[in-house]
N, C-alpha and C positions, 0 to 999 in steps of 0.2 A: 524805929521799926525793929522788932525782934527778929534776930537771925534764926532761920529754921535749924533744928538739931539734926546733925548728920547721923544716919543709922549706923549701928555698930554690929559686930558679929554676935554680941549677946542679944541684941534685938532680933536678929535673924533666928538665933537659937530658940528664943521663946516663941516666936511666931511659928516655927516649924515643929516645936515640941521635941528638940534634940539637944545634945550638948554642944557648947562652943567648939570643942575639939572636932566633932563631926562636921560642923559648918566649915572649919578650916580645911579638913580633908577634902570636902566636896568642892569648895570654892577654889582651892589651889590645885585640885586634881592630883592629889598626892598618890603616887604609885604604891602598890602593895597593901592597900586598905580594901577590905571587903565590905563596901557599903551597899546595902540592899537598894535596888533600883527605885523602890517606892520611897525610901528615905531620901535618896538623892534628889528625886523629883520634888518632894516636899521642901527641901532646902532651897533648891533653885527657884521654886515658885515664890518662896518667902523673899529671896534675894530680889526678884523682880518687883514684887509688891512694895517692898520697902525702899527700892532704888538704892540698894547697898553697893558700895564700892570700897574694897579693902584699901587701907592706907598703903602707900608704897613701901613704907618701912615694914609693915606686917607681911607683905608679899615677899620682900627680900629675906625676912627672917625665915619664912616657910620654905623658900626655894634655896636658901643658902647664899644667895646673891641677889642684886637688884636686876630688873629687866631693862635697865636704861643703857643705851649705847650712845656715846657722844661723838659727833663729827665736828672737828674744828675746820672752819673755812676762812681763808684769808680775806682781808678787807679790800675786796675788789668788786666791781660790778658783777652780779651773778647772772651769767648769760645762759642761753638755752642748753649748752652742753653740760655745764655744772648742774643745772636743774634736772636734766635727765639722769645724771649720776645719783643725785640725792634721792630722786623719786624711786629709782630701782633699788638703791640701798635700803631705803625705808621699807619698801614693800617686801623685799626678801627677808629682812630681819623680822618684820611683823609676822611672816609665815612661820616663824619659830618662837613666837611669843615675846619678841624683844621690841622695844620702843626706841626709835631714833630721836635724839635731840641735837640741835645744831648750836654751835658757839661761834660767833663772829669774832675774829682776832682783831678787834678794834684797838687803836692806840690808847684810847682812854677808857676802855671797858675793863670788866673784871678779869683778872688773870685766869688762864685756863685751869691751872692747878686748883685755884680757889673754887672755881665753879664745879670742878669734878669732886672736890671734897664735900661741897654743899649738897650735890645731887646723889652722891654715893653711887657713881656709875660703875658698871661691870666691865666696860671696854671703852677705849679711846682711840680714835684714828683721826688722821688729818688729810685734807685734800692736798696739802703740801707737807713735806717731811718735817718732823720735829727735831730740834737740836738736842744734844745729849743731855744738857742740863734739865730740859723739860722731861725727857724720858725718865731720868733718874728720880726727879721729883714725883712723878706719877707712880713709879714703882714704890718709892718710900711711902706714898699715900696708901698703898695696898690695892691699887686697881688691878684686878685679875688679869686683864688682857690689855696690852698696849701695842699698837701697830705703829712703829715710828716712821716707817716709810710712807711717802705720799704717793699720789698717782704719778708715775714717771712720765713727764710730759716733754722732756727736752728733745728726744728723737722724734716724737710725734709732732712737736711744733715746727721742726725743720721740714718734716715731710708735708705738713699742711701747706707751707709756703711753696715748696717745690711743686706740689700738685696744682696749686693755682697758676704758677708760672707756666708749667708744662701745658696746661689747657690753653692759655693765651698763645703760647708759641706754636702750639699745634694748629691754632686758628689763623696763623700767618702773621702775628704781631712780632715785630723786631725791635721795638723800643718799649720797655716795660717800666711802669711806675709802681710805687708802693705807697699806700695811704696809711700812715701811722696814726694811732689813736691819740686823743689829747689828754687821756687820763695817765698821770705819771706812774701810777701803780701797775699799769699794763705794759710799761716800757720793756722790761726784761723779756717777757713773752713775745712782744712785737719784734724785738731784735732777733730772736730765734727764728721766727717765721720769715722775717726779712732775709736772714741767712739762707734759708731754703730757696727763696726766690733768686737770690744772687747766685747760688750754686747752679740752679737750672739755666740761668742766663749764660753763665760762664761755659757750661757744657755745650750749649748751643752756639757758642761763639758770638754772643751778643754783648753789648755794653752792660755795665752794672746798672741795676734798677735806680730810678730817680725817686728817692724817698722824701716825701713831704707829709706834714701833719695835716689831717682833715678832721673836721668836727661837724657837729650838727648845727653849728652856726653857719648859715648859708653863705654869708659874705666870705668867711674864711675858706670854705670849701671851694667857692667860685675862684678865689685867688690861686688856690692849689691847681685847679683845673686849668687856669690860664697858663700857669708856669709849666705844667706837663705838656700842654699843646705847643708852647714855645720851644720845648726840648724835643719835639717830634715824638712824644709818647703817644701810643695808640691803644694801649691796654693797661689797666690799673688793677693790681691785687690789693685789696683792702684788708686790714687787720681782722675785722669782723663785719658782720652784716650792718651794724649801726654805723660804722665808719663808711661802709660802701653806700649806704643810703644818704649820708652826707655828701658824698661825691655826686650821686645822682641828682640831689637837690642843687648842688653847685652848677652842674651842667644845665639844668632847667633854668636857673637864674640867668645864665648867659645865653639862653635861647637855643641851647644845644641838646642833643639826645644821645643816649647810649643805645646801641653800640657804635653808631655811625661816627660820633665825635671821639668817644672813648669807650672801649669795652671795659666793663667793671665786673669783678668777681669778689665775693665776700667769703665769710666763714661763719658757720653755726646753723644755718637754715632756721632762723627764728620764724615764728608763724607769719609775721608781716612781710617776709622776703618774697612770698608768692604774690602779694598784692602791691609790691613796690611798682613805681613807674619808671622804666619797664620792670616786669618781674625779674628778681635778682638771681643770677647764677651764683652758686655758693658751694662750699664744702661742708658737708654734714659730718660732725664728729659724733660717733655712736658710743657714748660712755655707759650705756645701760649694762653692757656685759661686764665692764669694769666695776660698776656698782654691785652687780650680782656676785662677782668674784670676791670683792671685799667683804660682803656679807657672809659668804661661805667661809672665808678665813676667820672672821670673828666667831662664827658658830662652832667651827672646828676647834679653835683654841680654847673656847669656853668649855668644850667637852673634853679637853686634855689630849687632843690628837693634832697631828700636823695636816694642814690643808693640802689638797692636790695642787700640783704646780700648773700654772697657766702660762703659755708662751706669749700670746698676744690677745689682750682683752679690749683693745680699742681699735675700731675700724673707721676708715674714712670713705665717704661716698661723694662723688661729684653730682650735684643737682643742677642740671643744665636748663637755663631759662633764657629769656630774651636779652638780658643785659650784656651777655658775652657769648 
């Protein structure tokens, strides 16, 4: 089967009865050019009729840089919070004519620098910070904007755990458990959140939290529930909503219910949290503002100016439901 021929700027020029240079001015919306409105309309009509899409390399040549911004994401389960960040970042960049592409930092995938060289990106940022070797390599590659710092989550992670524990303590619970995720890549973040739970317990004069791994394997979570109850735990802070749902499933497997047997609180407020059995109390991390701020930083740096400072771009919200 013959592959259809892609329309070119020369095809548009012939169709509209103008020069290829005029087509370039109109399509790329070049400033400082006095193109009559009737000519502009003819060119745009021809673009639509021919379904013309300029090559990325041509757009980059006309603009002096590409319109691609690359976000590097660690090889972790992509939860609701990260999804909100990516959505807001992409939307904010799109409002300024920039396109977001994502790169998963997989162990056996293509290296970040190699991907950036292939795509000819104008800006690179990461959800986690880049090491200096990567930053230097990107600069040598000629990437105009590199944001080496990631989203600063360490204080946030501690605060998430503290907020979970304080909610349970405020509801009268005096022996707190912590449900660790079974994904090894999440362990550093889980330990930071567990630290926040431990801090809240210590400040309330309570014993250290009983930390056990819980998963979506019902038998495993049921064993964790049994051990928590043997240790007189009455409330459990889960690493995230998926882990919390594993705990809820373990309770049901044992013929028990939350919050009577164990109160359970998660993190993320994923869409299914509200239809869990029972509906899940959780902490919502609003990373949309963080995504917006990162986009503004990229846009400012590409324009050669410093972005405005932002003191706090991530907020936490307690979503109270029946599980706690």
